[in-house]
C-alpha positions in Angstrom: 25.5 15.9 47.0 22.6 18.0 45.3 25.6 19.4 43.0 27.0 15.8 42.0 23.7 14.5 41.0 23.0 17.1 38.9 26.6 17.3 37.1 25.7 13.3 36.7 22.3 14.1 35.4 23.9 16.8 33.0 26.8 14.1 31.8 24.0 11.5 31.3 22.5 13.8 29.2 25.0 15.6 26.7 26.6 11.6 26.4 22.9 10.7 25.2 22.7 13.8 22.8 26.5 12.7 21.7 25.7 9.2 21.1 22.4 10.0 18.9 23.9 10.1 14.9 21.5 12.4 12.9 20.1 10.9 10.1 19.4 12.3 6.9 17.3 9.6 4.2 15.4 10.8 1.1 11.3 9.4 1.0 9.6 7.8 -1.8 8.3 11.6 -3.0 11.9 12.7 -3.0 11.7 15.0 -0.1 14.7 14.8 2.4 13.9 13.9 5.7 16.5 14.8 8.5 15.8 13.0 12.2 18.2 13.8 15.3 18.5 9.7 15.1 17.1 6.5 14.3 13.3 6.9 14.8 11.6 4.7 17.8 8.5 6.1 17.8 6.8 5.8 14.9 3.1 6.9 13.9 1.9 5.4 10.6 -1.7 6.9 9.0 -1.7 4.6 6.0 -2.6 1.1 6.3 0.1 0.1 3.2 2.9 2.1 5.2 2.4 0.0 8.1 2.6 -3.1 6.1 6.0 -1.9 4.7 7.4 -0.9 8.2 6.5 -4.2 9.7 7.7 -5.8 6.2 10.9 -3.5 7.0 11.7 -4.9 10.2 10.4 -1.8 12.2 6.8 -2.9 13.0 8.1 -3.1 16.8 8.4 0.7 16.7 5.5 1.8 15.4 2.9 2.9 18.5 0.0 4.1 16.4 -1.9 3.7 13.1 -5.1 4.3 11.9 -7.9 2.0 10.6 -7.8 -0.9 7.8 -4.2 -1.5 9.4 -4.3 -5.2 9.0 -1.4 -6.6 7.3 0.7 -8.5 9.0 -1.5 -9.9 12.3 0.6 -7.6 14.4 -0.4 -4.9 13.1 -3.9 -5.7 14.3 -3.0 -4.8 18.0 -1.5 -1.3 17.5 -3.7 1.0 18.9 -6.1 3.4 16.3 -6.0 7.2 16.1 -8.4 7.5 13.1 -8.7 6.4 9.4 -7.0 7.3 5.9 -9.2 10.7 5.7 -8.8 12.3 9.4 -7.0 11.2 12.4 -6.7 12.6 16.3 -4.3 15.4 15.7 -4.0 15.8 19.2 -3.5 12.3 20.3 -0.3 12.0 17.8 1.1 15.5 19.0 0.8 13.9 22.2 2.4 10.3 22.0 5.5 12.8 20.7 6.6 10.7 17.7 9.7 10.5 16.7 8.3 10.2 12.7 4.9 10.3 11.1 4.5 8.1 8.0 2.0 9.5 5.9 0.3 8.5 2.5 1.6 10.8 -0.2 -1.6 11.4 -2.5 -3.7 9.7 0.1 -3.3 10.9 3.3 -5.5 14.2 4.7 -3.8 17.2 2.9 -4.9 19.3 5.4 -3.8 17.4 8.5 -0.2 16.7 6.7 0.2 20.2 6.2 -0.7 20.8 9.7 1.9 18.8 11.1 4.6 20.0 9.1 3.8 23.2 10.2 4.3 22.0 13.9 7.2 20.9 12.5 6.4 17.2 13.3 8.8 15.0 11.2 7.3 13.9 7.9 8.3 10.5 5.8 6.1 10.1 2.7 5.1 6.8 2.0 4.4 6.3 -1.9 3.9 3.6 -4.2 2.6 3.0 -7.6 3.7 0.0 -9.2 4.3 -3.2 -7.5 8.4 -2.7 -8.8 8.3 0.4 -6.2 7.7 -1.6 -3.5 10.7 -3.4 -3.3 12.4 0.6 -3.9 10.2 1.5 -0.8 11.2 -0.8 1.5 14.7 -0.2 0.7 14.0 3.5 2.0 12.1 2.3 5.0 15.5 0.2 5.9 17.5 3.2 5.8 15.1 5.5 7.8 14.6 2.7 10.6 18.5 1.5 10.7 16.7 -2.2 9.7 18.4 -2.8 6.6 19.5 -6.1 6.3 16.0 -7.3 6.9 14.6 -4.3 4.7 17.0 -5.6 1.8 16.0 -9.5 2.3 12.2 -8.5 2.0 12.8 -6.4 -0.8 14.9 -9.4 -2.6 12.5 -11.7 -2.0 9.6 -9.4 -4.0 11.9 -8.7 -6.4 12.4 -12.8 -7.3 8.5 -12.7 -6.9 7.5 -10.1 -9.2 10.5 -11.9 -11.7 8.7 -15.2 -11.5 5.2 -13.4 -12.5 6.6 -11.8 -15.5 8.7 -14.3 -16.5 5.6 -17.4 -16.5 3.0 -14.5 -17.4 4.1 -10.8 -18.5 4.7 -11.8 -22.2 1.7 -12.9 -23.5 -0.8 -10.2 -25.0 -4.5 -10.4 -23.8 -6.9 -11.3 -22.6 -9.3 -7.8 -21.8 -10.5 -7.9 -18.2 -12.9 -5.6 -16.7 -11.7 -5.3 -12.8 -15.0 -4.1 -10.8 -13.9 -2.7 -7.5 -17.5 -2.0 -6.9 -20.9 -2.7 -8.4 -23.7 0.1 -7.9 -22.8 2.2 -9.1 -19.9 0.3 -11.3 -16.4 1.2 -10.2 -13.2 0.1 -12.0 -9.3 1.1 -12.0 -7.6 3.5 -14.2 -4.2 2.8 -16.2 -2.4 4.6 -13.1 -3.8 2.2 -10.3 -1.3 -0.8 -9.5 -4.1 -3.4 -9.5 -3.5 -2.5 -13.6 0.1 -3.3 -13.1 -0.9 -7.0 -11.6 -2.9 -7.2 -14.5 -0.3 -6.4 -16.8 2.1 -9.1 -14.4 -0.4 -11.3 -15.3 -0.3 -11.0 -19.4 -4.0 -9.0 -19.3 -4.9 -5.7 -20.3 -7.4 -3.6 -18.2 -10.1 -2.5 -20.7 -9.8 0.9 -18.8 -6.1 1.4 -18.8 -6.6 4.7 -20.8 -8.3 6.5 -17.9 -6.1 8.6 -16.0 -8.6 8.2 -12.9 -7.6 6.2 -10.0 -11.2 4.7 -9.3 -13.6 5.9 -12.3 -17.0 5.2 -12.2 -18.4 4.1 -15.6 -21.9 2.9 -16.8 -22.9 -0.6 -17.8 -22.8 0.8 -21.7 -19.1 1.5 -21.8 -18.2 -2.1 -20.3 -20.3 -3.7 -23.2 -19.1 -0.9 -26.1 -15.3 -2.3 -24.8 -16.8 -6.2 -24.3 -14.0 -7.6 -22.4 -13.3 -11.2 -22.8 -13.0 -11.6 -18.4 -14.8 -10.1 -15.8 -13.1 -10.0 -12.0 -15.3 -9.4 -9.3 -12.8 -7.6 -7.0 -15.7 -7.7 -4.0 -15.8 -7.3 -0.6 -15.9 -11.0 1.1 -19.3 -13.0 0.0 -20.5 -10.3 -2.5 -18.8 -11.2 -5.8 -21.2 -14.1 -6.9 -23.9 -11.1 -6.8 -22.0 -8.8 -8.3 -21.5 -11.4 -11.7 -24.7 -12.3 -11.9 -25.7 -9.1 -12.7 -23.7 -9.3 -15.8 -25.2 -12.6 -16.7 -28.5 -10.5 -18.2 -26.3 -9.4 -21.2 -25.3 -12.7 -23.1 -23.6 -11.1 -26.1 -20.7 -10.4 -24.3 -17.8 -12.2 -24.6 -16.9 -12.4 -20.8 -20.6 -13.7 -20.6 -20.3 -16.3 -23.3 -17.2 -17.4 -22.5 -18.1 -18.4 -18.8 -15.7 -16.0 -17.7 -16.8 -14.3 -14.7 -14.5 -14.7 -11.8 -15.0 -13.9 -8.3 -11.8 -12.4 -6.6 -12.2 -11.7 -2.8 -8.9 -11.2 -1.8 -8.7 -7.5 -0.3 -4.9 -7.7 -0.1 -5.3 -6.8 -4.3 -6.1 -3.1 -3.5 -2.8 -3.0 -0.6 0.4 -0.9 -1.2 2.4 -3.3 0.4 3.9 -6.7 -0.3 0.6 -8.9 0.5 -0.5 -7.2 -2.8 2.3 -9.2 -4.6 0.3 -12.5 -3.6 -2.6 -11.1 -4.1 -1.4 -10.8 -7.8 0.2 -14.2 -7.7 -3.4 -15.4 -6.9 -5.1 -13.0 -9.5 -2.8 -14.6 -12.3 -3.6 -18.2 -11.2 -7.3 -17.0 -11.5 -7.4 -15.9 -14.8 -5.1 -19.0 -15.9 -6.3 -21.4 -14.5 -4.9 -24.3 -16.8 -0.9 -23.5 -15.8 
Protein backbone atom coordinates (compact mmCIF):
# COMPACT_ATOMS: atom_id res chain seq x y z
CA UNK A 1 0.00 0.00 0.00
CA UNK A 2 2.82 2.38 0.98
CA UNK A 3 4.62 1.62 -2.29
CA UNK A 4 1.44 2.42 -4.23
CA UNK A 5 1.04 5.79 -2.46
CA UNK A 6 4.71 6.62 -3.02
CA UNK A 7 4.48 5.65 -6.68
CA UNK A 8 1.33 7.75 -7.09
CA UNK A 9 2.96 10.76 -5.43
CA UNK A 10 5.98 10.38 -7.68
CA UNK A 11 3.74 10.17 -10.73
CA UNK A 12 1.86 13.34 -9.74
CA UNK A 13 5.15 15.19 -9.15
CA UNK A 14 6.58 14.12 -12.51
CA UNK A 15 3.33 14.97 -14.30
CA UNK A 16 3.23 18.42 -12.71
CA UNK A 17 6.85 19.05 -13.58
CA UNK A 18 6.22 17.96 -17.15
CA UNK A 19 3.18 20.23 -17.39
CA UNK A 20 5.19 23.28 -16.33
CA UNK A 21 6.60 24.94 -19.41
CA UNK A 22 9.77 27.02 -18.96
CA UNK A 23 9.25 30.68 -19.78
CA UNK A 24 11.79 33.20 -21.09
CA UNK A 25 11.01 36.89 -21.53
CA UNK A 26 12.99 40.12 -21.81
CA UNK A 27 12.31 42.75 -19.13
CA UNK A 28 12.23 46.55 -19.47
CA UNK A 29 15.96 46.82 -18.84
CA UNK A 30 16.80 44.34 -21.60
CA UNK A 31 17.64 41.43 -19.27
CA UNK A 32 16.58 37.93 -20.26
CA UNK A 33 14.42 36.39 -17.51
CA UNK A 34 13.89 32.62 -17.46
CA UNK A 35 11.38 31.03 -15.09
CA UNK A 36 10.33 27.42 -14.61
CA UNK A 37 6.75 28.37 -15.51
CA UNK A 38 4.34 31.31 -15.66
CA UNK A 39 4.67 32.98 -12.22
CA UNK A 40 1.80 32.76 -9.74
CA UNK A 41 3.59 34.17 -6.69
CA UNK A 42 4.86 37.67 -7.47
CA UNK A 43 6.52 40.14 -5.11
CA UNK A 44 6.62 43.74 -6.33
CA UNK A 45 9.02 46.13 -4.64
CA UNK A 46 7.95 49.25 -6.53
CA UNK A 47 4.59 51.08 -6.48
CA UNK A 48 4.70 51.64 -10.23
CA UNK A 49 5.37 47.97 -10.89
CA UNK A 50 2.44 47.00 -8.66
CA UNK A 51 0.11 49.27 -10.59
CA UNK A 52 1.41 47.91 -13.88
CA UNK A 53 0.89 44.30 -12.79
CA UNK A 54 -2.73 45.05 -11.95
CA UNK A 55 -3.24 46.80 -15.29
CA UNK A 56 -1.67 43.83 -17.09
CA UNK A 57 -4.17 41.47 -15.46
CA UNK A 58 -1.88 39.89 -12.87
CA UNK A 59 -2.82 41.84 -9.75
CA UNK A 60 -4.25 38.75 -8.07
CA UNK A 61 -0.81 37.12 -8.21
CA UNK A 62 0.96 39.87 -6.25
CA UNK A 63 1.48 38.39 -2.77
CA UNK A 64 3.50 41.27 -1.29
CA UNK A 65 4.48 44.80 -2.20
CA UNK A 66 5.85 48.03 -0.69
CA UNK A 67 4.51 51.24 0.83
CA UNK A 68 2.72 53.75 -1.45
CA UNK A 69 1.44 50.95 -3.69
CA UNK A 70 -2.07 52.42 -3.67
CA UNK A 71 -3.00 52.30 -7.35
CA UNK A 72 -5.46 50.75 -8.05
CA UNK A 73 -7.50 50.61 -4.84
CA UNK A 74 -7.21 46.81 -4.70
CA UNK A 75 -3.44 47.15 -4.32
CA UNK A 76 -3.93 48.72 -0.89
CA UNK A 77 -4.96 45.32 0.51
CA UNK A 78 -1.67 43.60 -0.39
CA UNK A 79 0.73 42.95 2.55
CA UNK A 80 3.68 45.37 2.82
CA UNK A 81 7.28 44.21 3.17
CA UNK A 82 8.98 47.61 3.32
CA UNK A 83 9.32 50.49 0.87
CA UNK A 84 11.28 51.33 -2.27
CA UNK A 85 14.33 52.15 -0.15
CA UNK A 86 14.47 48.97 1.92
CA UNK A 87 12.55 45.69 2.12
CA UNK A 88 12.45 42.88 4.67
CA UNK A 89 14.71 40.40 2.91
CA UNK A 90 13.87 37.50 5.22
CA UNK A 91 10.16 37.89 4.53
CA UNK A 92 10.76 38.01 0.78
CA UNK A 93 12.71 34.75 0.89
CA UNK A 94 10.13 33.14 3.18
CA UNK A 95 7.36 33.98 0.71
CA UNK A 96 9.08 31.81 -1.96
CA UNK A 97 8.18 34.11 -4.87
CA UNK A 98 8.31 32.84 -8.42
CA UNK A 99 9.65 36.26 -9.39
CA UNK A 100 10.39 39.61 -7.75
CA UNK A 101 9.64 42.71 -9.81
CA UNK A 102 12.09 45.52 -9.02
CA UNK A 103 12.28 49.15 -10.12
CA UNK A 104 15.35 49.58 -12.29
CA UNK A 105 17.11 52.72 -11.12
CA UNK A 106 14.85 53.18 -8.10
CA UNK A 107 14.93 50.08 -5.89
CA UNK A 108 17.69 49.61 -3.29
CA UNK A 109 20.61 48.45 -5.45
CA UNK A 110 22.34 46.54 -2.63
CA UNK A 111 19.19 44.57 -1.85
CA UNK A 112 18.49 43.88 -5.51
CA UNK A 113 22.05 42.56 -5.87
CA UNK A 114 21.59 40.38 -2.80
CA UNK A 115 18.38 38.89 -4.21
CA UNK A 116 20.26 38.13 -7.39
CA UNK A 117 23.11 36.46 -5.48
CA UNK A 118 20.72 34.09 -3.69
CA UNK A 119 19.12 33.20 -7.06
CA UNK A 120 15.75 34.87 -6.55
CA UNK A 121 14.40 35.46 -10.09
CA UNK A 122 14.22 39.18 -10.85
CA UNK A 123 12.23 41.14 -13.42
CA UNK A 124 13.26 44.77 -13.85
CA UNK A 125 10.47 47.29 -14.38
CA UNK A 126 11.47 50.60 -15.98
CA UNK A 127 9.44 53.34 -17.66
CA UNK A 128 11.04 56.69 -18.44
CA UNK A 129 8.46 58.20 -20.78
CA UNK A 130 4.71 57.85 -21.02
CA UNK A 131 5.15 55.99 -24.31
CA UNK A 132 7.09 53.31 -22.42
CA UNK A 133 3.99 52.35 -20.41
CA UNK A 134 2.18 50.35 -23.14
CA UNK A 135 5.42 48.61 -24.11
CA UNK A 136 6.05 47.65 -20.48
CA UNK A 137 2.45 46.45 -20.07
CA UNK A 138 2.82 44.07 -22.99
CA UNK A 139 6.08 42.69 -21.57
CA UNK A 140 4.36 42.05 -18.23
CA UNK A 141 1.54 40.32 -20.09
CA UNK A 142 4.11 38.00 -21.68
CA UNK A 143 5.65 37.35 -18.26
CA UNK A 144 2.39 36.55 -16.50
CA UNK A 145 0.49 34.86 -19.32
CA UNK A 146 -2.11 37.64 -19.39
CA UNK A 147 -1.29 39.01 -22.84
CA UNK A 148 -4.93 39.60 -23.82
CA UNK A 149 -5.64 41.83 -20.82
CA UNK A 150 -2.25 43.55 -21.03
CA UNK A 151 -2.63 44.30 -24.74
CA UNK A 152 -6.06 45.84 -24.18
CA UNK A 153 -4.68 48.05 -21.39
CA UNK A 154 -1.71 49.00 -23.56
CA UNK A 155 -3.92 49.91 -26.51
CA UNK A 156 -6.05 52.12 -24.23
CA UNK A 157 -2.95 53.98 -23.02
CA UNK A 158 -1.72 54.42 -26.59
CA UNK A 159 -5.07 55.83 -27.71
CA UNK A 160 -5.17 58.31 -24.82
CA UNK A 161 -1.61 59.46 -25.45
CA UNK A 162 -2.42 59.94 -29.12
CA UNK A 163 -5.45 62.08 -28.22
CA UNK A 164 -3.28 64.26 -25.99
CA UNK A 165 -0.64 64.63 -28.69
CA UNK A 166 -3.27 65.55 -31.26
CA UNK A 167 -5.04 68.04 -28.98
CA UNK A 168 -2.08 69.76 -27.33
CA UNK A 169 1.26 68.43 -28.44
CA UNK A 170 1.83 70.48 -31.59
CA UNK A 171 1.88 73.77 -29.70
CA UNK A 172 5.06 75.63 -28.77
CA UNK A 173 4.94 76.92 -25.21
CA UNK A 174 4.07 78.05 -22.62
CA UNK A 175 7.11 77.72 -20.35
CA UNK A 176 6.42 76.07 -17.00
CA UNK A 177 8.04 75.57 -13.61
CA UNK A 178 6.91 72.30 -12.06
CA UNK A 179 7.46 72.81 -8.33
CA UNK A 180 7.46 69.41 -6.61
CA UNK A 181 8.71 70.70 -3.24
CA UNK A 182 8.90 74.19 -1.81
CA UNK A 183 11.62 74.45 0.87
CA UNK A 184 14.08 74.02 -0.67
CA UNK A 185 12.62 74.31 -4.14
CA UNK A 186 12.71 71.04 -6.06
CA UNK A 187 11.65 70.64 -9.65
CA UNK A 188 12.12 67.97 -12.35
CA UNK A 189 14.81 67.70 -15.00
CA UNK A 190 14.53 66.81 -18.65
CA UNK A 191 14.70 63.03 -18.11
CA UNK A 192 11.78 62.93 -15.65
CA UNK A 193 8.45 61.61 -16.91
CA UNK A 194 6.69 64.80 -15.75
CA UNK A 195 8.67 66.69 -18.40
CA UNK A 196 7.20 64.25 -20.92
CA UNK A 197 3.74 65.07 -19.52
CA UNK A 198 4.38 68.78 -20.09
CA UNK A 199 5.53 68.10 -23.64
CA UNK A 200 2.33 66.20 -24.41
CA UNK A 201 0.39 69.16 -23.03
CA UNK A 202 2.15 71.49 -25.44
CA UNK A 203 4.24 73.12 -22.70
CA UNK A 204 7.96 73.38 -21.93
CA UNK A 205 9.77 72.64 -18.68
CA UNK A 206 12.07 75.59 -17.93
CA UNK A 207 14.58 73.22 -16.35
CA UNK A 208 14.48 70.55 -19.07
CA UNK A 209 18.19 71.12 -19.68
CA UNK A 210 19.09 69.72 -16.25
CA UNK A 211 20.15 66.08 -16.26
CA UNK A 212 19.06 65.25 -12.70
CA UNK A 213 15.65 63.65 -12.26
CA UNK A 214 14.75 65.89 -9.32
CA UNK A 215 17.13 68.86 -9.04
CA UNK A 216 17.08 71.49 -6.31
CA UNK A 217 16.98 75.06 -7.66
CA UNK A 218 17.06 78.45 -5.98
CA UNK A 219 14.60 81.32 -6.29
CA UNK A 220 17.04 83.38 -8.34
CA UNK A 221 17.30 80.61 -10.95
CA UNK A 222 13.51 80.51 -11.29
CA UNK A 223 13.28 84.29 -11.57
CA UNK A 224 16.06 84.26 -14.17
CA UNK A 225 14.19 81.76 -16.36
CA UNK A 226 10.92 83.62 -15.77
CA UNK A 227 8.31 80.91 -16.48
CA UNK A 228 4.93 81.86 -17.89
CA UNK A 229 3.25 79.35 -15.56
CA UNK A 230 4.12 77.91 -12.16
CA UNK A 231 2.47 74.61 -11.27
CA UNK A 232 2.63 73.47 -7.64
CA UNK A 233 2.67 69.66 -7.87
CA UNK A 234 2.06 69.48 -4.15
CA UNK A 235 0.75 67.07 -1.53
CA UNK A 236 -2.99 67.51 -0.92
CA UNK A 237 -3.68 70.75 0.95
CA UNK A 238 -0.25 72.33 0.32
CA UNK A 239 -0.43 73.91 -3.13
CA UNK A 240 -2.02 77.21 -2.10
CA UNK A 241 0.70 77.86 0.47
CA UNK A 242 3.47 77.04 -2.02
CA UNK A 243 2.01 79.36 -4.65
CA UNK A 244 1.48 82.21 -2.20
CA UNK A 245 5.25 82.40 -1.72
CA UNK A 246 5.71 83.33 -5.40
CA UNK A 247 3.36 86.31 -5.22
CA UNK A 248 6.17 88.34 -3.67
CA UNK A 249 7.87 88.41 -7.07
CA UNK A 250 5.43 90.56 -9.00
CA UNK A 251 7.66 91.06 -12.03
CA UNK A 252 7.59 87.37 -12.95
CA UNK A 253 5.37 86.54 -15.92
CA UNK A 254 3.56 83.75 -14.06
CA UNK A 255 2.67 86.13 -11.24
CA UNK A 256 1.70 89.06 -13.47
CA UNK A 257 -0.47 86.80 -15.61
CA UNK A 258 -2.10 85.06 -12.65
CA UNK A 259 -0.87 81.68 -13.91
CA UNK A 260 -0.13 80.05 -10.55
CA UNK A 261 -1.76 76.64 -10.78
CA UNK A 262 -2.36 74.25 -7.85
CA UNK A 263 -2.07 70.61 -8.91
CA UNK A 264 -2.43 68.07 -6.13
CA UNK A 265 -2.98 64.95 -8.22
CA UNK A 266 -0.27 62.64 -6.84
CA UNK A 267 -0.71 60.26 -9.77
CA UNK A 268 1.46 62.54 -11.91
CA UNK A 269 4.55 61.09 -10.25
CA UNK A 270 3.41 57.48 -10.79
CA UNK A 271 5.12 55.12 -13.19
CA UNK A 272 1.98 53.41 -14.40
CA UNK A 273 -1.26 54.06 -16.33
CA UNK A 274 -2.62 56.44 -13.69
CA UNK A 275 0.11 58.91 -14.76
CA UNK A 276 -1.75 59.19 -18.08
CA UNK A 277 -4.95 60.23 -16.29
CA UNK A 278 -2.97 62.77 -14.29
CA UNK A 279 -1.38 64.10 -17.49
CA UNK A 280 -4.85 64.55 -18.98
CA UNK A 281 -5.79 66.58 -15.90
CA UNK A 282 -2.58 68.62 -16.15
CA UNK A 283 -3.30 69.48 -19.78
CA UNK A 284 -6.76 70.71 -18.83
CA UNK A 285 -5.28 72.82 -16.02
CA UNK A 286 -2.72 74.38 -18.37
CA UNK A 287 -5.29 75.02 -21.13
CA UNK A 288 -8.57 75.77 -19.28
CA UNK A 289 -10.28 77.40 -22.29
CA UNK A 290 -10.19 74.27 -24.47
